[in-house]
N, C-alpha and C positions, 0 to 999 in steps of 0.2 A: 936186369933189375930196374934200371931207370926207365925203360920202355914200359914195364909193368906198372910202375908208380904213376907215370904220366897217363896211362890208359885208365887207371883207377880214378885219378883226379877228374879226367874228362867225363867218365861215366857218372860220378857224383855230381859234377856241375850240371850235366844234362838233366838229371833227376831233380836237382834243386830248382832249376829254371822251370821245369814242367810244373812243379808245385807252386812256384811263384806266380805263374800266369793263371793257374786255377784260383789262387787266392785273390788276385787282383780283379778277376772276372766278377767279384762280388758286386761291383757297381753296375753290372749288366742290367739288373732290375732292382734298384735300390728301394728302400721302404716307402719313400714318397711316391714313387711311380709303381703302382700295383701292389705294393706292400708284400712282395714275395722275394725271398732270398734265392739266388740262382743255385743250380746244382754244383756240387763239388767245392763250394765256398769254404766249408768247415773241415776240409782236409788240412792236415798239419804239415808244416815245412820247417826249415832251419831257422833258428832265432836270428834276427838281424836282417831279414828280407825286407826289401822296399818295393813298392809297386805303385804305379800311376796309371789309371785308366782314362780313356776318353770314350764317351758313350753317347749314342743318339737313339732316342726313343720316339716313335710315332704312335700316338694312342688316340682312340676315339671312343665315345660312349655317352652316358647320361650323368656322369659325375666328373668332378675336377681331379685329374690324375696327380696334381701337385699336392693334394690333401690326403693324408693317410687315413682319414676317417671315412672316405668313400661315401659322402652324403649324396644320396640319389636325388636328382631333380627330374621328376617324371615329365616326359615329353621333350626334354632338353636334347640338343645335339651339340656335342662338345668335341673339338679337335685340338690336340696339343702336340707340340714338338719340344722334347726335353733334351738338352745337352748337359752332360754332367762331367765334372772332373773331380778327382779325389786323390787321396794318398793313404796308403796302408803300410803298417810296419809290424812285423812279428817280434816278440821278445819273450823272455822267461820270467815268470812270476811265481814264486814259491815252488820252484822246480817243475812248473807246469807250463805248457805252451799257452801263449797269450797273443792277442793282436789288438791294436788300436787303429781305427780308421776314421777319416773325415771325408764327407762328400759335399760338394757345392753344386747346386743346380741352377740352371738358367734356361731360358727358352721363351716360348710364346704360347698363348692359349686363346682360343676364340670359340664362341658358341652362341646358340640361340636359347635363351632361358626365359622363364615366365616370371614376371614381376607384377604382382597384383593380378589383374585380368589381362595384361598385355604381354606379348612375346617380344623381347628386345634382343638385339645383338650386342654382346659384350666381348671385349678383347683386352689382353694385357701382355706385356713382354718385359723382360729384365731378369732379375735374380730372385730365386726362391729362398726358402729357409734351409740353412746348412744343417747337416746331421752328423752326430758323432756316435761311434760304437766302440764298446769294450767287450772282448770275448776272452774267456779263460776256460781251459779244459779241466774237467773234474774227473772223468773216467776215460781211460785209454792210454796210449803210449806217453811216456814222460817227454819233457821238452827235448828238442834236438839241438845240442850245443856243440857238436864236433863234426868234422868233415865226413865221417863214415855213417853218422846217424841216419841220413836220408836213405841210404842203401838198405837199412834194417827196418825202415818205417812200414808198418801195416796198421790200418786203423782198427781192425778187429771190431769191437763194439766200443764206440766213443760217445761221450756225453759232455757237452759244454754248457755254460751259462752265458747269456749275453745281456747287455744293457745298452739301449739306444736312447739318445736324447736329441730332439729336434728343437733348434733355437729360433724363436720368432723374430728374425731381423730381415726377412725377405720383403720385397716390395708389396705394399698393401694399400688398397683404396677402399675405404669403408662404404663408398657409395655404390659399389657393385659386388655381386656375389662371386664372380670369377676373379681369382687373384693367384699370383705365384706364391706369395707369402700368406700365412694363415692367421697371423695376429694372435697366436696362442701357443703355449708350450705343448708338446706331445712326447711320449716316450714308449718304449717297449721292453718287456722282459720275456726272454725265451730260453729254450733248452734244446739246442740242436743235437741231433742224433745221427751218427754215421755208422752203418752196419755193413761190414765187408762181407760179400757173398762170393765164395770161391777163392782161387789163388790170386795173389797180388803180383801179377806179372804184367808189365806194360804191353798193351795190345789185347789183354784179356780181363782187365779189372772191371768188376761189377759192384755197385753199391745200392743199398736202399737207404734213403736219407729222409729224415722227418724233422720238422721244426714246429712244435707247438709253442704258441706265443700269445701274449696279451698286450694290446695297445691301450694306453691311457691318454686322455685329452684334458687340457685345461679349458677354461671358459674364454670365449671371445666376446668381450663386452661391447663391441662396436661392429657387429655384422649387419651391414646396411641399416645402422641405427638401432639394432635390436641385440638381444643377448642370445648367443648360441652355446648350447651345451651338448655334449655327446657322451653317451655311456661307453664303457670299455668294449673293445672288439676282441673276441677270441678267434684265433686263426691257426690253421694247420696247413703247412706246406709239405708236399711229398715229391720225391724224385726217385726214379729208377734209372741209374746211369750205367753206361756200358762203353768200354773202349771198342772202336771199330778197327783202328790200327794203333801203332805206337804214338801217333800224333793227332789222330782224329777220334772224337768221342761224341756220343749222343745221349740224350736224356728225355724220358717221358715225364712230364710235370703235372702236378695237380695242386689245387688249393681249395680250402673251405673257409668261409668267413661267416661269423654269426655274432649277433649283438649290435652294438654301435647305434642304438636308437638316439636320434638327434631331436632336440627340442629348441624352438625359436620363440623366445618370450613365453615359454611354457606350453606352446603348441607342439605336441609330439608327432614325429614322423614314424615311419615303419622301421622295424629292425632288419638288419641284414641276415640273409640265410641263403648264401650263394656258393656255387661251385664254379671252378674254372679249370681248364686243361690247356696244356701247351707242349711244345717241342723245342728243345735246345740242341744246337750243334756247335761243337768247339773244335778249333784247329790251331795247333802250335806252328806258326809260320817259320820261326827260327828260334835261336837260343834266347832272344830278348823280347820277342813279340808274339802275341796270341790273338786270334780273332774268334769271337763268339757271336752267334746269331740265334735269336729266339722269337717264337710267336706264342701268344697266349690269348684265350678268349673265354668269357663266361658262357655257360651252357644252359642253365635254368633261368632264362632271362626273358620269357615271353610276356609277362605282365608289365604294364607301364611303370609300376613301382619297384620292379626288380633291378638290381645292379646290372648294367649292360656295358661291357668294355671289351675291346680287343686292341692288341698292339704288337708292333714289330720292334725288336730291340737289337742293335748292333754295337758291339764293344770291341775296341782295339786297346790292348793292354801292354805296357812295358814294365818289366820287372828286372831287378838286379840285386846282387849281393857281393860283398868284397871277396868271398871265396871264389865266386864265379869269375870275377875280373882277374883274380890271381891265377886261376887255372888257365885262362886265356893267355895271360902274359907268359906263363910257363910253356904253353903249347907253341906260342909264337917264337920262343927262344930256342926251340929244338933245332 
């Protein structure tokens, strides 16, 4: 009997950890960098889970990847390295699964941009604007509050609502157009959808995941001495994910952006209307660590005014829960 109970605890702990690392992989591609949520982020796990990611993104294109507005600078060549750290915790709110997360970005950016009639090289390094997110489940399984709940978890058809807020306290120099901080507030409202396809068995899990969302932007009253305004951006992210083994999974990713027309002192630019595709691979190294790698690139980007970006993202995630630590202590005491 004791052996059976210990085996159950170990199985539950393993499943909880697997969902913890999926949760924490949210920082793989945060909203400031590419504005796309990674696959399997909105799977649900036990309340009280903690997760810390460390992420490195290498991105190039004709827009500032630290800016969620994706303002295109035709003819620009911009390269950036983003290093991100964050913290996420799940909890129960009105008997529904909820999560709060915060991300802090840092790194460097360098590029050749056009100022007036001249091309100049600009660069910056330091800290960007932090971002906070609140997520609550509206449709789908109820909150997981006991030890056995993760064993029964299946997303079925799940619908959440999310609210993001980016705080303009990052490093900013009004004399240049390339900055890590953006000197204005921005936020996002979204409705993540997870649709389970087929049986929910480790090694065979398949999902279709969608995230329609709208970004809103404040006014930057000192953008190289001018006033920058940006219309809202409507965005749809899509993922088809599939387990390859119990520990290894993959996802085909896509995104569509539209809107976001920017104006500088009343001079309007072009609206976004862009598609991007990508591939994500995830691997659970052990009970506490997970590695995720992804690549993403725009595809309808032949015209100078089109959004042009591509990037490689690598994330190492650590997750933990008091139940997991307790199961380990019990196992060690056998």
